C-alpha positions as MATLAB code, in Angstrom:
seq = 'XXXXXXXXXXXXXXXXXXXXXXXXXXXXXXXXXXXXXXXXXXXXXXXXXXXXXXXXXXXXXXXXXXXXXXXXXXXXXXXXXXXXXXXXXXXXXXXXXXXXXXXXXXXXXXXXXXXXXXXXXXXXXXXXXXXXXXXXXXXXXXXXXXXXXXXXXXXXXXXXXXXXXXXXXXXXXXXXXXXXXXXXXXXXXXXXXXXXXXXXXXXXXXXXXXXXXXXXXXXXXXXXXXXXXXXXXXXXXXXXXXXXXXXXXXXXXXXXXXXXXXXXXXXXXXXXXXXXXXXXXXXXXXXXXXXXXXXXXXXXXXXXXXXXXXXXXXXXXXXXXXXXXXXXXXXXXXXXXXXXXXXXXXXXXXXXXXXXXXXXXXXXXXXXXXXXXXXXXXXXXXXXXXXXXXXXXXXXXXXXXXXXXXXXXXXXXXXXXXXXXXXXXXXXXXXX';
ca = [
      -3.286   -0.700   27.963;
      -1.354   -3.131   26.223;
       0.955   -5.376   28.875;
       3.363   -5.521   26.151;
       3.994   -1.483   26.960;
       5.255   -1.582   30.102;
       8.396   -3.442   28.897;
      10.233   -0.660   27.470;
      12.671    1.107   28.684;
      11.528    4.275   30.496;
      15.424    6.547   30.561;
      15.954    9.710   29.614;
      18.447    8.710   27.149;
      17.121    7.945   23.784;
      20.232    6.979   22.033;
      20.925    5.055   18.806;
      21.363    1.849   20.649;
      18.114    2.732   22.593;
      16.062    3.205   19.481;
      17.417    0.356   17.886;
      16.329   -2.179   20.723;
      13.155   -0.146   21.020;
      12.709   -0.793   17.201;
      13.253   -4.362   17.617;
      10.843   -5.053   20.386;
       8.002   -2.954   18.361;
       8.309   -5.019   15.417;
       8.953   -8.175   17.367;
       5.227   -7.549   19.200;
       3.517   -6.733   16.091;
       4.424   -9.539   14.784;
       3.282  -11.757   17.792;
      -0.348   -9.781   17.752;
      -0.487  -10.840   13.789;
       1.067  -13.871   13.311;
      -0.372  -16.636   10.738;
       1.560  -19.317    9.866;
       4.766  -18.441    8.258;
       3.718  -14.659    7.901;
       1.345  -12.073    9.730;
      -2.015  -11.157    8.570;
      -3.187   -7.733    9.292;
      -6.712   -7.639    7.801;
      -7.912   -4.315    6.031;
     -10.471   -2.887    8.845;
      -9.888   -6.278   10.822;
      -8.678   -7.478   14.508;
      -4.908   -7.787   13.089;
      -5.087   -4.124   11.935;
      -6.890   -2.737   14.890;
      -4.570   -4.703   17.558;
      -1.924   -3.388   15.629;
      -3.510    0.386   16.105;
      -4.142   -0.274   19.432;
      -0.644   -1.440   20.383;
       0.814    1.833   18.714;
      -1.682    4.168   20.223;
      -1.008    2.674   23.998;
       3.228    3.093   23.395;
       2.354    6.747   22.499;
       0.168    7.483   25.067;
       2.684    6.103   27.669;
       5.212    8.563   26.152;
       2.515   11.359   26.780;
       1.964   12.053   23.269;
      -1.922   12.833   22.198;
      -3.440   10.090   20.571;
      -7.060   10.352   18.207;
      -8.669    8.434   15.689;
     -10.005   10.797   12.619;
     -13.490   10.336   11.219;
     -12.525    7.193    9.027;
     -10.817    5.506   11.970;
      -7.071    6.319   11.077;
      -4.871    6.456   13.925;
      -3.638   10.039   14.624;
      -0.431   10.488   17.085;
       0.568   14.130   17.613;
       3.694   16.124   18.892;
       2.573   19.894   19.199;
       5.129   22.408   17.063;
       6.477   26.049   17.548;
       3.546   26.797   15.215;
       0.498   24.833   16.014;
      -1.868   26.972   14.164;
       0.484   26.899   10.945;
      -0.030   23.867    8.404;
       1.159   20.629   10.104;
       3.526   17.823    8.717;
       2.253   14.175    8.697;
       4.256   11.331    8.217;
       3.313    7.633    8.727;
       2.233    5.038    6.352;
      -0.168    1.617    6.727;
      -0.665   -1.208    9.320;
      -2.813   -3.825    7.494;
      -0.852   -6.396    5.519;
      -1.688   -9.118    2.831;
      -3.040  -12.847    4.005;
       0.170  -14.057    5.310;
       2.223  -10.984    4.420;
       5.406   -9.740    5.654;
       5.564   -7.523    8.858;
       7.741   -4.676    7.586;
       5.353   -3.687    4.746;
       3.620   -0.573    5.765;
       4.310   -1.050    9.572;
       8.175    0.052    9.232;
       6.405    4.046    8.198;
       4.490    4.239   11.373;
       6.932    2.939   13.534;
       9.761    5.389   11.941;
       7.243    8.093   12.852;
       6.423    7.262   15.991;
      10.162    6.456   16.991;
      11.068   10.304   15.833;
       8.160   11.758   17.880;
       8.989    9.738   21.063;
      12.718   10.985   20.465;
      11.618   14.482   20.213;
       9.485   14.364   23.280;
      12.150   12.605   25.436;
      14.470   14.912   24.254;
      12.471   18.139   24.521;
      12.991   18.770   21.191;
       9.948   20.979   19.829;
       9.513   20.754   16.118;
       8.789   24.047   13.675;
       5.143   22.619   12.712;
       3.198   20.111   14.816;
       3.962   16.454   13.564;
       1.276   13.544   12.975;
       2.239   10.566   12.891;
      -0.761    8.402   11.146;
      -1.587    4.984   10.609;
      -3.388    4.491    7.821;
      -6.592    2.071    7.349;
      -6.472   -0.168    4.327;
      -3.918    0.258    2.066;
      -3.663   -3.147    0.753;
      -6.165   -4.435   -2.132;
      -6.027   -7.930   -1.094;
      -9.095   -7.706    1.306;
     -11.679   -5.673   -0.416;
      -9.931   -5.691   -4.260;
      -9.378   -1.667   -3.596;
      -6.332    0.049   -2.155;
      -6.522    3.444   -0.214;
      -9.314    2.859    1.570;
      -8.036    4.911    4.828;
      -6.647    7.882    2.875;
      -8.786    7.522   -0.073;
     -11.867    8.221    2.777;
      -9.441   10.903    3.979;
     -10.441   13.036    1.004;
     -13.870   11.958   -0.141;
     -12.796    9.548   -2.528;
     -14.410    6.362   -1.901;
     -17.637    5.707   -4.158;
     -20.679    3.740   -3.342;
     -19.299    0.750   -5.518;
     -16.195    0.830   -3.333;
     -18.592    0.804   -0.082;
     -20.449   -2.049   -1.622;
     -17.199   -4.235   -1.893;
     -17.240   -7.922   -0.317;
     -14.794   -8.889    1.689;
     -12.437  -11.431    0.589;
     -13.673  -14.204    2.835;
     -17.011  -13.004    4.768;
     -18.699  -11.152    1.917;
     -19.325   -8.535    4.545;
     -19.386   -4.945    2.803;
     -16.487   -2.488    3.226;
     -18.706   -0.027    4.538;
     -20.020   -2.582    7.636;
     -16.478   -3.196    8.526;
     -15.989    0.085    8.913;
     -18.608    1.099   11.010;
     -17.650   -1.734   13.111;
     -14.349    0.345   13.821;
     -16.415    3.666   14.326;
     -15.643    5.401   11.180;
     -18.353    7.869    9.853;
     -19.827    6.182    6.779;
     -22.738    8.331    6.255;
     -20.222   11.079    5.925;
     -17.910    8.788    4.076;
     -20.875    7.728    1.636;
     -21.641   11.295    0.867;
     -18.235   12.248    0.032;
     -17.425   14.598    2.370;
     -13.587   15.443    2.836;
     -12.171   15.547    6.500;
      -8.836   16.897    5.532;
      -8.106   19.798    3.541;
      -4.963   20.208    1.781;
      -4.391   23.798    2.777;
      -3.901   22.219    6.233;
      -1.068   20.144    5.444;
       2.718   21.275    4.714;
       3.627   18.356    3.927;
       3.294   14.036    4.090;
       6.190   12.137    4.244;
       6.355    8.095    4.254;
       9.114    5.626    5.294;
       8.443    2.484    3.647;
      10.666   -0.580    2.385;
      11.438   -0.515   -0.818;
       9.635   -4.074   -1.887;
      11.965   -4.475   -4.625;
      15.465   -5.882   -5.383;
      17.137   -2.687   -7.093;
      18.658   -1.341   -3.568;
      19.829   -4.407   -2.414;
      21.474   -4.508   -5.801;
      22.894   -0.906   -5.605;
      24.048   -1.450   -1.967;
      21.914    1.167   -0.935;
      20.275    0.987    2.524;
      18.495    4.234    1.855;
      17.004    5.744   -1.244;
      14.223    8.866   -2.063;
      11.192    8.273   -4.232;
      10.586   10.283   -7.252;
       7.213    8.830   -8.107;
       5.089    6.143   -7.647;
       3.220    3.787  -10.387;
      -0.644    4.002  -10.569;
      -2.810    1.340  -11.572;
      -5.695   -0.122  -13.157;
      -7.298   -3.391  -11.959;
     -10.640   -5.344  -12.580;
     -11.039   -7.994   -9.577;
     -12.568  -10.191  -12.190;
     -12.811  -10.743  -15.417;
     -14.713  -13.916  -16.615;
     -14.012  -15.807  -19.922;
     -17.489  -17.658  -20.621;
     -17.148  -20.226  -23.910;
     -19.053  -23.638  -23.694;
     -18.466  -26.924  -21.976;
     -18.433  -30.258  -23.892;
     -17.007  -33.733  -23.805;
     -13.240  -33.614  -23.970;
     -12.982  -36.660  -26.401;
     -16.302  -35.835  -28.646;
     -15.557  -32.305  -29.545;
     -12.983  -31.684  -32.308;
     -10.744  -28.674  -31.917;
     -12.200  -26.554  -34.370;
     -15.843  -26.773  -32.981;
     -14.673  -26.177  -29.411;
     -14.974  -22.710  -27.406;
     -12.586  -23.689  -24.515;
     -12.524  -20.877  -21.838;
      -8.985  -21.887  -20.687;
      -7.176  -21.560  -24.020;
      -8.841  -18.666  -24.818;
      -7.895  -16.726  -21.277;
      -4.615  -18.342  -22.117;
      -4.365  -16.883  -25.825;
      -5.258  -13.592  -24.424;
      -3.012  -13.397  -21.598;
      -0.376  -14.188  -24.103;
      -1.124  -11.646  -26.012;
      -0.997   -9.144  -23.216;
       2.252  -10.153  -22.866;
       3.600   -9.731  -26.391;
       2.425   -6.101  -26.568;
       3.902   -5.590  -22.639;
       7.133   -6.910  -24.219;
       6.921   -4.473  -27.111;
       6.145   -1.647  -25.209;
       8.940   -2.072  -22.874;
      11.222   -2.036  -25.837;
      10.138    1.549  -26.471;
      10.995    2.429  -23.501;
       7.836    2.870  -21.586;
       7.325    2.416  -17.681;
       4.340   -1.072  -17.678;
       4.021   -4.018  -15.595;
       1.304   -6.266  -15.708;
       0.176   -9.052  -13.286;
      -2.566  -11.797  -13.133;
      -2.446  -13.024   -9.814;
      -5.375  -15.389   -9.500;
      -6.962  -17.364  -12.161;
      -9.138  -20.563  -11.977;
     -12.210  -22.564  -13.554;
     -15.252  -23.190  -11.782;
     -14.837  -26.274   -8.967;
     -18.255  -26.898   -9.155;
     -17.916  -28.532  -12.194;
     -14.396  -28.605  -13.749;
     -13.418  -31.952  -14.585;
     -10.365  -33.801  -16.380;
     -12.486  -35.124  -19.275;
     -14.740  -32.079  -19.800;
     -14.054  -29.310  -21.725;
     -14.075  -25.901  -19.637;
     -17.201  -23.563  -20.416;
     -15.580  -20.826  -18.052;
     -12.351  -19.178  -16.495;
     -12.029  -16.340  -14.276;
      -9.264  -14.392  -13.603;
      -7.831  -10.586  -12.181;
      -5.784   -8.168  -14.060;
      -3.575   -5.333  -12.479;
      -1.532   -2.942  -15.015;
       0.698   -0.185  -13.097;
       2.774    2.622  -14.959;
       4.262    5.707  -13.864;
       2.046    7.321  -16.687;
      -1.371    7.609  -17.241;
      -1.532    8.138  -20.892;
       0.539    4.492  -21.050;
      -2.097    2.776  -18.809;
      -5.002    4.321  -20.760;
      -3.706    3.278  -23.837;
      -2.713   -0.090  -22.948;
      -6.037   -0.738  -20.864;
      -7.660   -0.019  -24.239;
      -5.499   -2.453  -26.451;
      -6.701   -5.359  -23.504;
     -10.478   -4.274  -24.152;
      -9.774   -4.382  -27.969;
      -7.794   -7.982  -27.989;
     -10.643   -9.169  -25.608;
     -13.044   -8.803  -28.236;
     -10.828  -10.374  -30.982;
     -10.206  -13.426  -28.666;
     -13.323  -13.705  -28.077;
     -14.484  -12.976  -31.972;
     -12.009  -15.699  -33.025;
     -13.108  -18.100  -30.360;
     -16.584  -18.012  -30.266;
     -16.342  -17.109  -26.223;
     -16.860  -13.518  -24.252;
     -14.843  -11.973  -21.457;
     -17.225  -10.284  -19.394;
     -15.083   -7.563  -17.075;
     -16.123   -6.450  -13.452;
     -16.188   -2.739  -12.563;
     -12.699   -1.172  -13.438;
     -10.871    0.834  -10.710;
      -7.791    3.315  -11.072;
      -5.323    4.528   -8.831;
      -3.516    7.653  -10.385;
      -0.179    7.727  -10.649;
       2.005   10.229   -8.598;
       5.084   12.199   -8.798;
       6.480   13.406   -5.357;
       7.685   17.048   -4.680;
      10.888   18.347   -6.152;
      11.835   20.506   -2.854;
      11.053   17.536   -0.423;
      12.855   15.434   -2.460;
      15.926   17.774   -2.412;
      15.287   17.970    1.289;
      15.328   14.473    1.828;
      18.479   13.877   -0.087;
      20.568   16.632    1.783;
      19.347   15.053    5.010;
      20.834   11.694    3.820;
      23.766   13.642    3.196;
      23.951   14.983    6.627;
      23.598   11.381    8.189;
      26.482   10.308    6.036;
      24.377    8.464    3.928;
      24.948    8.076   -0.161;
      21.478    7.930   -1.355;
      19.776    8.265   -4.924;
      16.477    9.286   -6.041;
      14.278    6.326   -7.409;
      11.101    5.379   -8.719;
       8.624    3.359   -6.873;
       7.362    0.102   -8.557;
       4.747   -0.047   -5.834;
       1.887    2.066   -4.876;
       1.685    3.619   -1.360;
      -1.146    6.252    0.232;
       1.735    8.871   -0.543;
       0.047    8.700   -4.191;
      -3.045   10.087   -2.655;
      -1.701   12.825   -0.536;
      -0.026   13.831   -3.734;
      -2.791   14.010   -5.960;
      -4.942   15.682   -3.298;
      -2.110   18.721   -3.665;
      -0.407   17.973   -0.455;
       3.435   18.006   -1.069;
       4.439   14.281   -0.473;
       7.742   12.545   -0.219;
       8.992    8.849    0.508;
      12.050    7.519    1.854;
      12.739    3.731    0.601;
      14.610    1.399    3.045;
      16.587   -1.722    1.467;
      14.738   -5.100    2.272;
      15.556   -8.544    0.973;
      13.249  -11.013   -0.234;
      10.762   -8.567   -1.704;
       7.722   -8.006   -0.177;
       3.724   -9.316    0.253;
       5.198  -12.943    1.145;
       6.613  -14.294    4.576;
       9.965  -13.930    3.703;
      10.155  -10.556    3.607;
      12.760   -9.133    5.517;
      14.723   -5.787    6.451;
      17.836   -5.178    8.556;
      16.953   -2.834   11.723;
      20.435   -1.074   11.386;
      18.829    0.212    7.643;
      15.986    0.785    9.137;
      17.434    3.227   11.689;
      19.429    4.935    8.975;
      16.282    6.122    7.494;
      14.551    7.084   10.759;
      17.579    9.130   11.118;
      16.718   10.793    7.783;
      12.915   11.105    8.611;
      14.276   12.550   12.067;
      16.212   15.249   10.677;
      13.834   16.242    8.127;
      11.074   17.151   10.732;
      13.502   19.395   12.516;
      13.792   21.624    9.321;
      11.131   21.226    6.632;
      10.862   22.889    3.333;
       7.745   25.261    4.235;
];
């Protein structure tokens, strides 16, 4: 057992001040386990994610909760309810992070669920339904170029292409990493489902907002209405023709960098036009580079590679804009004498949160004297996978400063405790 666990107060009183100290220490411990320069790194199916899971498992066991790992190596912490044979409630999130990211993204949801069931256990409260807190593997796409790995595997959604995806630094396949932590990779490859929607009465995920809206509106807590889906290409390569920087005139050049810049500018122009029409869309190119083996100041670049991600709450908008992307790539290729080679496309569907749960969570906010609003999520979350699998799903957002996916990501513990109060209240009287 982790030695840090013994430092938690073993007092019967688990009031708000005790819970505040409890949460603060958990976040401090998780940071110590995975600190990486200015931020934290908890790699998907890697040592940092595993250490964070083991920490939570040790804490849960010390509190007398049931701990197990499912077939895809997600951590499951269980508190039996009054109707143990009826569909259960799942709450939780993920514990992995982007490289040198923040300490609260994902972890806040797992810790919120854990503190909620610990409070019930210590105070002798038995919830109406069994509550399972899940720490899901691999929500971040940063490590294997694909998101929702732990939740997707639960529902048999990982493809052979997904399992063969290489790790961003080691090149080792996702399947081998999953096998290393005990996942049943043969069954995953066969598309087996390990969780049936009919067995789950609801999925609730608490998460930091990761954006500026709640800070601007001075809202510590909000309730999510829906989540953006995305289409991604991990690697698109523009192939032109290398040449002497001084000897080739403009009209005879096939410059891969200028062609890529032209294409991205067209994407941006179309994005602006669609936004003026009121359509929900965001577009990002987070990586762009020439070949370091041969690029030079005096060489016309013959190759340029970049990634591409588009997000929207509408699948129709995603698909329409994607077709526009492919059309413009053909146009630029023809006009500039280059080609654009796209790797395999990945798709994560948008998701709508359950109306009954949205109303229930808003009511729970009122019961805790919190003014909360329903807002959409710009980022994707595991809740989308559960919702699209047919499970009534909901999300609680917590206000946080400095965005997310960066070391400056921050969250006030006071705001976090407000969110836990809402989560706890919702578990005591879920909309069944």
